[in-house]
C-alpha positions, 0 to 999 in steps of 0.5 A: 188824701188825709190832711196832715193836721189829721194824721196828727188828731187820730195819731194822738187819739188812738195812742192816748185814747190806749194809754189811759184805757191800760192805764183804767185797768191798772187801778180797775185789776190786778190782771195785768199787772199784781204790782201796779195795782197794788202801787195803785192802791197804796197811792189813792190812801194817801191820796185819802188820807192828805184830803180829809175832805173825801174822808167826810164826803164818804171817798173810800180810797176804793172808790175814788181809784175805782171811779178815776179807773173807771172814766181812763177806761170809758173816755180812754175808749171813748178817744180811740174809735167814737168820732166827732165832739164826744173824742173832745168831751172824752179828752176834756175830761181826761185832760180834767182829771190829769190834772186832780192827779197832777194835785194829789201828788204835788199835796202827798209831795211825791217826787217827780218821777211818780209823776212825770208821766202823768205830766207828759200826757197831761201836755200831749192832751191839751196838744190834741186838744188845741190841734182839733179846735183849730179850725181846719185851713180851706185851700185858695179858690181856684178858678178858670178864665176861658179866653179865646180858648186858653184857659188863663188862672183867674187870680180874683183882686179883694173889692174896694170897700165902700166910700173907697176908691181903688188908686192904682 
């Protein structure tokens, strides 16, 4: 049976992965929701206007929106389907992306209700990453001592440190 830690990591990975695939797809195409796509286009135009440095670097609102959307889709797929270390890398990249999006929302002065979802999913990404990076707990070693046919649990005491005597 899987440990609660493993179940938590898998559940968070799948839920977060599917969310980011969905949100990235909305940024890339109007097929899922024309209204949400139009809103994304408008929002990214305001982000580029608020950061003239992006314009000077040749980054248009379309390029910014499509690159963020593509990164969300790719990282979402990795979070959902790929096991191991790549999942943690995708988690970290999405966390950086969420921080950038929160920065953009603050920069243009959006109210909290416009970016609350990014805040919540940033917290979930952080929790998933922290849980995944914790070492797996190993159950204590159980040894059986057989004495005259009877099996007794053996309690292993820690060896005394060198130079110290154990006094009982």
